[in-house]
Each structure stands twice: as structure tokens, then as C-alpha cells.
KOLMI-893062 format. One line per 4 residues: number of its first residue (from 0); their letters; for each residue z, y, x of N, C-alpha, C. Coordinates in Angstrom, 3 decimals. Atoms other than C-alpha are relative to their C-alpha. Layout:
N
NUM	a	Z Y X Z Y X Z Y X | ...
This chain:
289
0	mtlt	0.450 1.341 0.393 -23.595 9.069 16.801 0.321 -0.239 -1.469 | -0.191 0.277 1.412 -24.021 8.046 13.156 0.719 -1.325 -0.193 | -0.700 1.237 0.345 -21.645 5.476 11.700 -0.807 -0.712 -1.074 | 0.896 0.702 0.922 -23.900 2.916 10.041 0.679 -1.124 -0.758
4	sgtv	-0.702 1.096 0.669 -21.338 0.294 9.056 1.484 0.297 -0.017 | -1.431 -0.207 0.100 -17.740 0.389 7.878 0.784 -0.944 0.907 | -0.870 0.799 -0.857 -14.783 -1.115 9.722 0.369 -1.317 -0.674 | -0.546 1.290 0.434 -13.996 -4.810 9.360 1.502 0.036 0.248
8	vtyp	-1.453 -0.030 -0.144 -10.236 -5.053 8.727 0.566 -1.409 -0.148 | -0.580 1.346 0.002 -8.169 -8.153 9.482 1.461 -0.010 -0.416 | -1.403 -0.034 0.411 -4.714 -6.934 8.447 0.262 -0.608 -1.376 | -0.307 0.647 1.279 -5.115 -8.200 4.838 0.375 -1.477 0.151
12	agal	-0.336 1.401 -0.252 -4.917 -11.741 6.264 1.246 -0.140 0.873 | -1.222 0.037 -0.782 -1.814 -10.795 8.271 -0.181 0.161 1.491 | 0.248 -0.109 -1.444 -3.450 -10.241 11.673 0.809 1.132 0.614 | -0.761 -0.995 -0.762 -1.321 -8.391 14.228 -0.722 0.391 1.288
16	asrg	0.795 -0.319 -1.187 -3.985 -8.275 16.937 -1.462 -0.226 -0.334 | 1.442 0.160 0.208 -7.740 -7.908 17.073 -0.728 0.494 1.229 | 0.847 -0.434 -1.097 -10.595 -7.298 19.453 -1.235 0.659 -0.601 | 1.126 -0.706 0.578 -13.252 -4.715 18.708 -0.733 0.847 1.020
20	tvvl	0.826 -0.859 -0.841 -15.928 -2.459 20.137 0.029 1.415 -0.542 | 0.009 -1.405 0.416 -15.797 1.342 20.065 -1.403 0.362 -0.479 | 1.298 -0.387 0.560 -18.595 2.500 17.759 -0.108 1.501 -0.225 | 0.032 -1.451 0.161 -17.617 6.172 17.473 1.273 0.596 0.580
24	vtda	-1.135 -0.788 -0.492 -15.358 8.645 19.265 -0.290 1.452 -0.331 | 0.223 -1.394 0.365 -14.904 12.174 17.952 1.287 0.788 0.135 | -1.151 -0.893 -0.089 -12.587 15.152 18.321 0.655 0.100 -1.374 | -0.712 -0.092 1.273 -9.919 15.079 15.628 0.422 1.433 -0.318
28	gdgr	-0.253 -1.404 0.267 -9.459 18.844 15.991 1.425 0.445 0.217 | -1.404 -0.365 -0.172 -5.753 18.808 16.880 0.536 -0.515 1.337 | -0.392 0.515 -1.301 -5.709 17.729 20.500 -0.043 -1.502 0.095 | 0.105 1.458 0.021 -6.349 14.134 19.517 -1.460 -0.414 -0.168
32	ravv	1.333 0.567 0.207 -9.427 11.911 19.495 0.099 -1.091 -1.065 | 0.091 1.058 1.005 -10.453 9.663 16.618 -0.904 -1.091 0.536 | 0.731 1.146 -0.548 -11.557 6.229 17.777 -0.269 -0.988 -1.123 | 0.397 0.956 1.027 -13.487 3.980 15.395 -0.506 -1.261 0.673
36	ldet	0.426 1.306 -0.506 -13.879 0.264 16.166 -0.772 -0.726 -1.089 | 0.707 0.790 1.017 -16.153 -2.229 14.479 0.943 -0.942 -0.734 | -0.973 0.903 0.612 -13.078 -4.381 13.745 1.393 0.389 0.467 | -1.359 -0.335 -0.385 -9.343 -3.722 13.670 1.023 -0.710 -0.875
40	afhp	-1.149 0.532 0.738 -6.006 -5.237 12.664 0.948 1.116 -0.419 | -0.892 -1.141 0.195 -4.494 -1.740 12.374 -0.117 0.542 -1.420 | -0.002 -0.532 1.363 -3.494 -0.624 8.869 0.126 1.524 0.037 | -0.056 -1.465 0.018 -4.279 3.091 8.313 0.694 0.503 -1.264
44	vdta	-0.472 -0.600 1.235 -2.832 5.470 5.766 -1.214 0.545 -0.743 | 1.090 -0.489 0.845 -5.146 6.314 2.871 0.523 1.195 -0.779 | -0.549 -1.202 0.612 -4.571 9.899 1.786 -0.299 0.097 -1.497 | 0.272 -0.014 1.433 -6.103 9.237 -1.645 1.147 -0.645 -0.779
48	wpdq	-1.179 0.636 0.600 -3.139 6.951 -2.438 0.869 -0.494 1.154 | -0.683 0.307 -1.267 -0.814 7.072 0.583 1.315 -0.738 -0.185 | -1.248 0.692 0.270 1.698 4.495 -0.564 0.568 -0.692 1.244 | -0.514 0.701 -1.175 1.940 2.394 2.616 -0.249 0.807 1.270
52	pvdr	0.176 -0.732 -1.261 2.559 4.146 5.955 -0.863 -0.775 0.988 | 0.860 0.567 -1.029 0.459 3.497 9.019 0.770 -1.015 0.844 | -0.568 0.915 -0.986 1.073 0.600 11.399 0.395 0.762 1.262 | -0.278 -0.492 -1.350 2.526 1.195 14.847 -0.636 -0.954 0.990
56	galr	0.597 0.884 -0.987 0.832 -0.113 17.948 -0.806 0.745 1.033 | 0.744 -0.575 -1.129 -1.645 0.493 20.739 -1.381 -0.618 0.107 | 1.303 0.505 -0.412 -5.194 0.087 21.978 0.084 -0.302 1.495 | 0.048 0.322 -1.429 -5.757 -1.628 25.315 -1.445 -0.147 0.433
60	igdt	1.333 0.075 -0.596 -8.896 -1.083 27.362 0.186 -0.379 1.462 | -0.272 0.491 -1.348 -8.808 -3.158 30.517 1.491 -0.061 0.232 | -1.431 -0.037 -0.306 -5.410 -2.495 32.085 0.692 1.231 -0.568 | -0.558 -1.249 0.515 -4.883 0.790 30.238 0.435 -0.167 -1.458
64	eipv	-0.514 0.044 1.369 -2.662 0.861 27.155 0.058 1.414 -0.558 | 0.092 -1.315 0.633 -3.265 3.778 24.784 0.766 -0.037 -1.313 | -0.739 -0.009 1.265 -0.629 4.459 22.096 -0.839 0.573 -1.142 | 0.632 -0.551 1.197 -2.024 4.946 18.608 1.000 0.947 -0.648
68	ldav	-0.893 -1.017 0.543 -0.477 8.176 17.343 -0.021 0.031 -1.521 | 0.161 0.041 1.453 -1.758 7.759 13.804 -1.284 -0.763 -0.275 | 1.259 0.631 0.410 -4.483 5.939 11.892 -0.249 0.376 -1.445 | 0.330 -0.488 1.336 -6.278 7.256 8.823 -1.327 -0.587 -0.447
72	vaat	1.308 0.348 0.546 -9.106 6.320 6.520 -0.955 1.149 0.281 | 1.043 -0.979 -0.272 -12.274 8.120 7.598 -1.245 -0.376 -0.796 | 1.192 0.270 0.797 -15.575 8.457 5.761 -1.133 0.926 0.407 | 1.167 -0.815 -0.309 -19.099 9.732 6.243 -1.140 -0.326 -0.959
76	qgee	1.263 0.188 0.713 -22.344 10.217 4.352 -1.181 0.245 0.929 | 1.081 -0.312 -0.940 -24.294 11.045 7.464 0.533 0.178 1.399 | -0.391 -0.245 -1.387 -23.542 12.666 10.816 1.491 0.272 0.164 | -1.386 -0.447 -0.171 -20.073 14.121 10.225 0.987 -1.038 -0.500
80	lllg	-1.073 0.906 0.394 -17.016 11.842 10.158 1.169 0.834 -0.504 | -1.121 -0.710 0.603 -14.354 13.188 7.789 1.247 -0.864 0.127 | -1.224 0.731 -0.301 -10.760 12.244 8.540 1.100 0.299 -1.006 | -1.215 -0.154 0.787 -7.741 11.636 6.309 -0.140 0.942 -1.163
84	pgvp	0.051 -0.939 1.126 -7.141 14.628 3.998 -1.371 0.644 -0.198 | 1.329 -0.578 0.121 -10.702 15.780 4.688 -0.985 -0.867 -0.761 | 0.884 0.893 0.766 -12.177 12.785 2.841 0.094 0.382 -1.479 | -0.064 -0.538 1.362 -13.134 14.120 -0.626 -0.120 -1.045 -1.104
88	vrtg	0.212 1.047 0.999 -13.599 10.756 -2.372 0.973 -1.147 0.253 | -0.871 1.162 -0.146 -11.607 7.589 -2.969 -0.705 -1.072 0.826 | 0.556 1.073 -0.814 -12.081 4.684 -0.595 -0.786 -0.972 -0.872 | 0.868 0.890 0.758 -14.950 2.530 -1.799 -1.036 0.721 -0.836
92	segw	0.972 -0.759 0.801 -16.912 5.343 -3.472 -1.421 -0.259 0.491 | 1.392 0.334 -0.313 -20.637 4.608 -3.619 -0.647 1.118 0.820 | 0.741 -0.943 -0.814 -22.844 6.253 -1.026 0.725 0.458 1.247 | -0.792 -0.373 -1.163 -20.099 6.599 1.579 0.259 -1.220 0.873
96	tfav	-0.412 1.034 -0.941 -19.257 4.578 4.694 1.432 0.290 0.425 | -1.422 -0.194 -0.263 -15.537 4.062 5.297 0.424 -0.775 1.243 | -0.425 0.596 -1.264 -13.798 3.327 8.579 1.470 0.309 0.249 | -1.346 -0.299 -0.483 -10.393 3.167 10.229 -0.131 0.853 1.258
100	ahlv	-0.004 -0.870 -1.169 -9.915 6.076 12.638 1.361 -0.093 0.672 | -1.227 0.069 -0.790 -7.307 5.404 15.330 0.121 1.324 0.752 | -0.177 -1.293 -0.649 -5.944 8.763 16.499 0.828 -0.176 1.264 | -0.639 0.156 -1.304 -5.044 8.868 20.191 0.013 1.354 0.709
104	dgsa	-0.049 -1.237 -0.774 -4.247 11.540 22.761 -1.404 0.407 0.451 | 1.319 -0.495 -0.337 -7.213 13.742 23.558 -0.471 -0.337 1.397 | 0.373 0.352 -1.370 -7.128 12.727 27.212 -0.173 -1.503 0.205 | 0.097 1.462 -0.131 -7.227 8.994 26.504 -1.403 -0.406 0.454
108	pvdl	1.302 0.412 -0.535 -10.017 7.252 28.454 -0.696 -1.022 -0.900 | 0.705 0.857 0.957 -12.113 5.864 25.582 -1.451 0.441 -0.067 | 1.428 -0.313 0.059 -15.911 5.652 25.542 -0.708 -0.942 -0.967 | 0.830 0.854 0.845 -18.584 4.296 23.224 -0.311 -1.305 0.728
112	gdtv	0.324 1.301 -0.561 -19.138 0.602 23.764 1.155 -0.711 0.671 | -1.167 0.655 -0.607 -15.685 -0.067 25.245 0.482 -1.148 -0.882 | -0.659 1.095 0.705 -14.097 -3.371 24.299 1.494 0.295 -0.042 | -1.388 -0.425 0.209 -10.639 -2.720 22.852 0.807 -1.138 -0.614
116	qvtv	-0.963 0.925 0.592 -7.698 -5.011 22.211 0.998 0.823 -0.811 | -0.927 -0.696 0.886 -5.628 -3.823 19.249 1.260 -0.848 -0.146 | -1.271 0.699 0.239 -1.939 -4.756 19.039 0.844 0.813 -0.972 | -0.787 -0.622 1.060 0.385 -4.023 16.121 1.455 -0.425 0.146
120	dadh	-1.434 0.287 -0.032 4.195 -3.789 16.097 0.340 -0.968 -1.138 | -0.189 1.060 0.991 5.124 -7.033 14.328 1.181 0.270 -0.923 | -1.179 -0.195 0.844 8.601 -6.073 13.096 -0.213 1.137 -0.995 | 0.287 -1.112 0.916 7.453 -2.748 11.645 -0.938 -0.460 -1.112
124	raal	0.922 0.525 1.019 4.573 -4.504 9.867 0.758 -0.891 -0.988 | -0.749 0.904 0.881 6.950 -7.182 8.512 0.884 0.784 -0.964 | -0.865 -0.806 0.857 9.327 -4.505 7.186 -0.804 0.688 -1.103 | 0.845 -0.636 1.015 6.502 -2.655 5.409 -0.563 -1.029 -0.974
128	sagh	0.526 1.047 0.871 5.051 -5.908 4.067 1.065 -0.470 -0.989 | -1.094 0.373 0.899 8.446 -6.877 2.651 0.215 1.081 -1.050 | -0.161 -1.091 0.940 8.789 -3.445 1.088 -1.101 0.050 -1.040 | 1.126 -0.070 0.927 5.318 -3.615 -0.452 0.035 -1.157 -1.006
132	tach	-0.111 1.141 0.915 5.782 -7.104 -1.895 1.121 0.233 -1.004 | -1.117 -0.275 0.900 9.177 -6.126 -3.328 -0.343 1.105 -0.991 | 0.412 -1.083 0.892 7.634 -2.958 -4.789 -0.799 -0.531 -1.181 | 0.784 0.581 1.098 5.092 -4.946 -6.791 0.881 -0.823 -0.939
136	lasl	-0.896 0.802 0.834 7.761 -7.372 -7.982 0.866 0.897 -0.886 | -0.873 -0.892 0.757 10.044 -4.518 -9.034 -0.750 0.690 -1.132 | 0.777 -0.650 1.059 7.262 -2.806 -10.986 -0.221 -0.945 -1.181 | 0.186 0.991 1.061 6.578 -5.996 -12.919 1.311 -0.285 -0.734
140	alda	-1.303 0.239 0.621 10.292 -6.596 -13.525 0.414 1.180 -0.863 | -0.306 -1.186 0.803 10.677 -3.009 -14.750 -0.811 0.002 -1.285 | 0.832 0.091 1.210 7.765 -3.418 -17.149 0.606 -0.976 -1.003 | -0.573 1.018 0.882 9.372 -6.579 -18.534 1.297 0.497 -0.630
144	alaa	-1.289 -0.477 0.501 12.787 -4.918 -18.878 -0.168 1.073 -1.072 | 0.232 -1.084 0.947 11.277 -2.017 -20.853 -0.967 -0.387 -1.123 | 1.020 0.433 0.964 8.969 -4.114 -23.041 0.367 0.360 -1.440 | -0.420 -0.274 1.377 11.045 -3.524 -26.188 0.041 1.489 -0.319
148	awrk	-0.087 -1.446 0.207 10.918 0.262 -25.716 -1.277 0.603 -0.579 | 1.293 -0.515 0.458 7.329 0.560 -26.969 -0.140 -0.155 -1.515 | 0.194 0.017 1.457 6.656 1.489 -30.599 -1.452 -0.209 -0.381 | 1.426 0.224 0.223 2.883 1.150 -30.232 -0.495 -1.007 1.031
152	dapa	0.633 0.869 -0.988 0.610 -1.313 -28.486 -0.383 0.830 1.218 | 0.317 -0.694 -1.245 0.144 -0.355 -24.844 -0.790 -0.926 0.901 | 0.685 0.864 -0.970 -2.104 -1.608 -22.040 1.004 -0.915 0.695 | -0.896 0.996 -0.572 -0.646 -4.715 -20.432 -0.084 -0.022 1.520
156	dalg	-0.016 0.164 -1.444 0.395 -5.321 -16.845 -0.506 -1.386 0.381 | 0.553 1.258 -0.508 -0.490 -8.335 -14.702 0.638 -1.233 -0.621 | -0.663 1.135 0.651 1.969 -10.542 -16.618 0.013 0.135 -1.513 | 0.123 -0.141 1.445 1.181 -9.255 -20.105 0.993 0.921 -0.661
160	apaf	-0.950 -0.952 0.575 4.065 -6.791 -20.588 -0.635 1.381 -0.086 | 0.509 -1.373 0.029 3.421 -3.173 -21.603 0.151 0.646 1.375 | 0.080 -0.438 -1.398 2.436 -1.423 -18.378 0.655 1.359 0.212 | -0.724 -1.253 -0.250 5.149 1.240 -18.042 -0.311 0.536 1.389
164	dala	0.223 -0.442 -1.374 4.660 1.364 -14.273 -1.348 0.706 0.146 | 1.340 -0.577 -0.161 0.921 2.019 -14.441 -0.176 1.277 -0.806 | 0.186 -1.152 0.871 1.204 4.533 -17.274 0.860 1.197 0.397 | -0.935 -1.086 -0.287 4.128 6.560 -15.926 0.077 0.373 1.477
168	iqes	-0.169 -0.236 -1.440 3.795 6.361 -12.128 -0.599 1.336 0.429 | 0.467 -1.247 -0.592 3.479 9.674 -10.294 -0.172 -0.129 1.503 | 0.038 0.155 -1.448 4.126 8.609 -6.728 0.674 -1.307 0.376 | -0.600 1.226 -0.522 4.820 5.382 -4.863 -0.045 0.066 1.513
172	rilp	-0.062 0.002 -1.458 5.964 5.156 -1.251 0.653 -1.299 0.475 | -0.545 1.192 -0.606 6.454 1.951 0.673 0.855 0.408 1.193 | -0.933 -0.272 -1.083 9.436 2.073 3.029 0.239 -1.295 0.771 | -0.395 1.242 -0.665 10.579 -0.404 5.680 1.043 -0.735 -0.845
176	dgsr	-0.877 0.829 0.829 12.163 -3.162 3.579 0.382 0.686 -1.309 | -0.290 -0.611 1.286 11.881 -1.188 0.371 -1.111 0.903 -0.484 | 0.980 -0.930 0.558 10.062 1.384 -1.731 0.710 1.023 -0.877 | -0.499 -1.048 0.890 10.544 4.532 -3.784 -1.131 0.365 -0.957
180	dvyr	1.008 -0.268 1.024 8.647 4.970 -7.061 0.500 1.076 -0.949 | -0.353 -1.135 0.853 8.652 8.155 -9.124 -0.836 -0.073 -1.274 | 0.663 0.086 1.304 7.851 8.054 -12.853 0.250 1.283 -0.794 | -0.110 -1.179 0.871 7.229 10.848 -15.339 -0.005 -0.474 -1.449
184	igrs	-0.096 0.335 1.422 8.377 10.379 -18.923 -0.075 1.308 -0.766 | 0.224 -1.258 0.695 6.890 13.265 -20.844 -0.673 -0.211 -1.339 | 0.614 0.062 1.330 5.004 14.046 -24.019 -1.111 -1.038 -0.061 | 1.112 0.934 0.005 1.983 11.979 -23.022 0.471 -1.431 -0.172
188	lrrk	-0.512 1.367 0.094 4.013 8.803 -22.551 0.647 -0.248 -1.356 | -0.614 0.168 1.323 5.953 9.402 -25.749 -1.075 -0.172 -1.068 | 1.087 0.164 0.969 2.695 9.804 -27.670 -0.607 -1.395 0.066 | 0.511 1.374 -0.143 1.615 6.438 -26.294 0.950 -1.032 -0.604
192	gfdp	-0.919 0.903 0.687 4.686 4.948 -27.977 1.262 -0.350 0.752 | -1.200 0.358 -0.759 7.382 4.837 -25.288 1.203 0.786 -0.501 | -1.243 -0.612 0.462 10.948 5.533 -26.435 0.906 0.268 1.201 | -0.832 -0.315 -1.166 12.889 7.377 -23.685 1.442 -0.454 -0.125
196	aald	-1.374 0.472 0.175 16.147 6.131 -25.198 0.256 -1.293 0.774 | -0.154 1.233 -0.780 15.492 2.907 -23.297 0.553 0.270 1.389 | -0.488 -0.366 -1.331 16.513 4.820 -20.171 1.394 0.608 -0.043 | -1.338 -0.575 0.115 19.921 5.910 -21.472 1.021 -0.740 0.853
200	dlpg	-0.937 0.819 -0.780 21.679 3.059 -19.650 -0.694 -0.489 1.267 | 0.701 0.370 -1.235 20.222 3.049 -16.131 0.712 -1.104 0.779 | -0.644 1.144 -0.668 22.912 0.796 -14.592 -0.321 -1.325 -0.682 | 0.347 1.220 0.720 22.217 -1.743 -17.319 -1.443 -0.411 0.244
204	lavh	1.404 0.293 -0.292 18.477 -1.455 -16.691 -0.125 -0.635 1.382 | 0.042 0.559 -1.352 19.058 -2.129 -12.982 0.470 -1.450 0.004 | -0.497 1.384 0.088 21.071 -5.268 -13.835 -1.093 -0.912 -0.540 | 1.075 0.787 0.609 18.189 -6.498 -16.004 -1.122 -0.251 1.012
208	vdaq	1.079 0.129 -0.985 15.567 -5.831 -13.320 0.435 -0.899 1.154 | -0.489 0.817 -1.111 17.708 -7.351 -10.556 0.036 -1.489 -0.351 | -0.049 1.403 0.417 18.175 -10.557 -12.556 -1.391 -0.626 0.019 | 1.365 0.513 -0.030 14.439 -10.926 -12.976 -0.492 -0.186 1.426
212	laew	0.397 0.112 -1.404 13.843 -10.265 -9.275 0.638 -1.224 0.649 | -0.691 1.153 -0.587 16.441 -12.886 -8.320 -0.649 -1.309 -0.444 | 0.652 1.224 0.504 14.748 -15.484 -10.532 -1.336 -0.225 0.696 | 1.312 0.146 -0.631 11.315 -14.812 -9.089 0.119 -0.347 1.477
216	iaag	-0.148 0.273 -1.434 12.488 -14.765 -5.472 0.505 -1.412 0.236 | -0.526 1.362 -0.136 14.427 -18.005 -5.944 -1.104 -1.038 -0.153 | 1.102 0.949 0.201 11.193 -19.664 -7.086 -0.881 -0.112 1.238 | 0.704 0.079 -1.279 9.629 -18.846 -3.686 -1.504 -0.135 -0.099
220	gavr	1.438 0.130 0.215 6.077 -18.429 -4.961 -0.848 0.502 1.151 | 0.944 -0.403 -1.048 3.091 -18.087 -2.652 -0.578 1.375 -0.306 | 0.613 -1.329 0.099 1.577 -14.644 -1.994 -1.244 0.001 0.874 | 1.220 -0.114 -0.810 -1.951 -13.919 -0.823 -0.758 1.260 -0.400
224	idrd	0.903 -1.105 0.310 -4.578 -11.192 -0.700 -1.406 -0.576 -0.181 | 1.389 0.370 0.246 -7.918 -11.997 -2.323 -0.886 1.197 0.343 | 0.887 -1.075 -0.462 -10.839 -9.992 -0.905 -1.427 -0.225 -0.485 | 1.424 0.078 0.324 -14.340 -9.207 -2.117 -0.848 -0.007 1.265
228	gdll	0.697 -0.040 -1.274 -15.302 -8.775 1.539 0.975 0.412 1.081 | -0.866 -0.282 -1.143 -13.953 -7.964 4.989 0.023 1.470 0.414 | 0.040 -1.410 -0.374 -14.770 -4.236 5.126 1.175 0.773 -0.610 | -1.079 -0.850 0.488 -12.151 -1.518 4.662 -0.204 0.381 -1.458
232	adrr	0.278 -0.490 1.344 -13.863 -0.359 1.468 -0.075 -1.109 -1.046 | 0.102 1.094 0.965 -14.023 -3.825 -0.138 1.288 -0.141 -0.811 | -1.140 0.126 0.911 -11.743 -4.464 -3.108 0.897 -1.156 0.425 | -0.975 1.029 -0.327 -8.552 -6.392 -2.382 1.036 -0.095 -1.126
236	twvc	-0.925 0.248 1.109 -6.059 -7.928 -4.829 1.197 -0.801 0.486 | -1.244 0.723 -0.267 -2.429 -8.947 -4.366 0.154 -1.077 -1.054 | -0.158 1.134 0.911 -1.880 -12.391 -5.895 1.326 -0.662 0.305 | -1.326 0.598 -0.180 1.602 -13.819 -6.436 0.239 -1.037 -1.086
240	elpg	-0.318 1.066 0.941 2.610 -17.105 -8.031 1.437 0.170 -0.480 | -1.309 -0.207 0.599 5.517 -16.507 -10.430 0.242 -1.024 -1.107 | -0.271 0.958 1.076 7.288 -18.761 -12.943 -0.663 0.367 -1.318 | 0.633 -0.427 1.241 5.803 -16.666 -15.758 -1.502 0.056 0.061
244	gqar	1.449 -0.029 -0.156 2.265 -16.966 -14.418 -0.408 0.656 1.303 | 0.534 -0.605 -1.211 0.042 -15.631 -11.680 -0.195 1.497 -0.210 | 0.166 -1.450 0.070 0.255 -11.878 -11.077 -1.095 0.424 0.958 | 1.097 -0.519 -0.812 -2.829 -10.067 -9.765 -0.025 1.517 -0.147
248	ipcg	-0.055 -1.454 0.008 -2.632 -6.377 -8.788 -0.917 0.526 1.103 | 0.821 -0.604 -1.059 -5.315 -4.358 -6.939 0.898 0.675 1.031 | -0.874 -0.549 -1.041 -3.803 -3.380 -3.580 -0.691 -0.061 1.352 | 0.607 -0.042 -1.327 -4.990 -2.309 -0.142 0.987 -0.163 1.129
252	gthl	-1.029 0.058 -1.025 -1.704 -2.845 1.682 0.200 -1.373 0.604 | -0.351 1.270 -0.620 -0.031 -5.639 3.624 1.201 -0.592 -0.723 | -1.017 0.694 0.785 2.321 -8.255 2.209 0.528 -1.219 0.732 | -0.518 1.280 -0.440 4.521 -11.234 2.891 -0.922 -1.106 -0.504
256	rsla	0.837 1.125 0.429 2.903 -14.646 2.542 0.669 -0.866 -1.054 | -0.739 0.794 0.982 5.611 -16.093 0.300 1.243 0.763 -0.416 | -1.259 -0.593 0.432 8.531 -14.914 -1.808 1.179 -0.686 0.674 | -1.055 0.644 -0.772 10.539 -17.411 0.242 0.343 0.793 1.258
260	dlsa	-0.291 -0.870 -1.145 10.318 -14.791 3.012 0.991 1.106 -0.358 | -1.036 -0.930 0.451 12.715 -12.666 0.921 1.251 -0.778 -0.371 | -1.246 0.605 0.481 16.364 -13.489 0.389 0.492 0.712 -1.255 | -0.417 -0.757 1.184 16.880 -10.765 -2.225 -0.801 1.287 -0.102
264	atvs	0.533 -1.341 0.237 15.551 -7.576 -3.769 0.784 0.596 -1.158 | -0.772 -0.676 1.037 17.508 -5.056 -5.825 -0.559 1.401 -0.211 | 0.474 -1.344 0.311 16.806 -1.717 -7.501 1.162 0.898 -0.398 | -0.913 -1.006 0.554 18.657 1.469 -8.319 -0.847 1.088 -0.627
268	faat	0.745 -1.019 0.737 17.660 4.284 -10.660 0.740 1.329 0.031 | -0.532 -1.347 0.156 18.158 8.036 -10.793 -0.955 0.766 -0.905 | 0.831 -0.754 0.944 16.922 10.321 -13.560 0.375 1.473 0.047 | -0.184 -1.449 -0.005 16.457 14.087 -13.618 -0.817 0.604 -1.132
272	eveg	0.752 -0.700 1.039 15.496 16.305 -16.533 -0.956 0.989 0.649 | 1.018 -0.929 -0.477 12.276 18.183 -15.843 -0.675 0.613 -1.215 | 0.676 -0.656 1.119 10.122 20.472 -17.945 -0.856 -1.000 -0.767 | 0.786 0.874 0.856 8.747 18.476 -20.841 0.451 -1.444 -0.029
276	glel	-0.402 1.400 0.045 10.669 15.301 -20.165 0.989 -0.389 1.077 | -0.936 0.620 -0.929 12.319 13.154 -17.532 -0.755 -0.533 1.208 | 0.522 0.645 -1.201 11.656 12.125 -13.945 0.935 -1.143 0.367 | -0.770 1.192 -0.330 12.810 8.612 -13.132 -0.408 -0.494 1.381
280	vmtt	0.262 0.519 -1.334 13.124 7.361 -9.552 0.594 -1.399 0.108 | -0.461 1.366 -0.258 13.348 3.641 -8.812 -0.064 -0.259 1.505 | -0.055 0.353 -1.412 14.464 2.716 -5.293 0.215 -1.495 0.121 | -0.075 1.456 -0.171 13.858 -0.897 -4.307 0.403 -0.310 1.433
284	takr	-0.463 0.439 -1.301 15.664 -2.575 -1.425 -0.259 -1.488 0.149 | 0.324 1.417 -0.231 14.384 -5.857 0.009 0.768 -0.516 1.209 | -0.616 0.663 -1.143 16.176 -8.288 2.305 -0.870 -1.182 0.392 | 0.814 1.107 -0.474 14.054 -10.568 4.432 0.842 -1.224 0.307
288	a	-0.724 1.253 -0.244 15.065 -14.205 4.705 0.134 -0.258 1.488
């Protein structure tokens, strides 16, 4: 069966449950089946930028509950549905249809046209949402703390500071109630004007970032996700009200609805010399209110 329309996703609005119809079932090739619904509250992992892990939860068909073993972004240009690492393009690429594939046991009783109730583990979602919101805040606070380290004009972040995070990021992983971000400070970044000497005092940098995070969290600003549409492939933007202005960052993940849902967020840094420069790791820890 050809997939003619992408999946409507309700998790950007915070949904933890949804009701959908099975529009495609296919062999995932590893003893599991991939189940595509027309609508889902289940957040998948996107292998093109796998920062936020998959939700936990289940599908229910009638009285039968089917655990979701994994969920990935899937895509097709025609008959074949490509799953996860097999998708050769970024989500939203023109000419492709994108869907959420719920991976279940190969013996699960799922058929085309079945009506499915989706349920998501609320505490796991809340922990990832707290981690993702804190990750964005920490990236902005880090940019602000390193603003004086630039000898040349650099592209600006969502609050107008030089965008160290965007220019140096190599990997970002959202964790339950936290995140881990890896930055590369090499020749390219130095040519752009960044002075690595700004990283000589990492404990002092953490104090600076933590102070900014405490100020923003104390203000308790509203958080929302703006959407160009309801499909998985539609562009979504994290919007946060901060004392220094409104921050807007493209993001496909889930988030808290207010900074008042956090009681604190702190960071720690570790640096390692690598060929051609330095690898900096920022670990962010969030505490929910």
C-alpha cells in the first residue's frame, strides 16, 4: 500500500494520548513490524538529528495492548517505506512523504484500517521535555557567557549573542532531566574569530552560565511550540519568553509549557584536547518544580 499522506503529530502540543487509523503495516526486517497511523501522539527518534530519544508507551487495539518497542521517522517517495537510518534525506525534504513508524513485535495483531489508541508514558515524556527545554536555555546562556570571546562579527543566536552553540556543536543528546552537548573548537572556529582562551576557566564559565539560567528560570516565562502545520514534516519552532526578549529556535522535540515548571538548571563542563583543537562537553541538569 502506498503512503499518500504524512503522519499528523500531536506531541508538539503536549498530547500524551491519541486515536488513529492504521494506514500502513510493513516488515521492519528485524522480527518487528512497522505500524504507521494517520495520527499519533508518539514522539519518534529522527536519525538525521537524533537529539531527543523516543517516547515510551503502547498501542491499544480493542482489548489488546501492544508495547511500542521503538518509533522512528520513516519516509517514502513511492512504494517502499524507508525506516530510521535507511532514510537518505532530512525530514521535510521536498518530494518525500514522512511518517512516524511505531515498531512492534512481529506477531502483534495489527491490520490495515484498525483503530488504535496511542498512550505515552507521561513521566518519561516530562523528563525528556524538561531536559530539552533546559538544553535550549543552556545553549543560549553559554552563547551569552562567551560573547566577549569573539574577535570578529559572528552570526547571532536567538537573543542576539554570537552563536557559539550553533557554530561549534557536534552532537546534542537530550537526557531525562538534562542534556549532553559536544562542541568542537578547532581551526575553523578560530578563523571565524573565536578565542579558545575563553575556555581556560571552565568552573568560572559554569558559574556564569548557571547565574543566567537561575535568572531566566526565576522569571517563569511561557514556553510554546509554533507550527507551520500538523504533519511530522512541518516546521516547528520553540518559543520562550525571557527577560531579555523572546527566543525562537527551530526544534522538533517536546518541551515544558513554562519555565515555572523548572526549579533549577545547572551546567558542568569538561574539555579534552583533540587533533586540531579542543572538544568541550557541556552537561546540563534540570530539576522539575
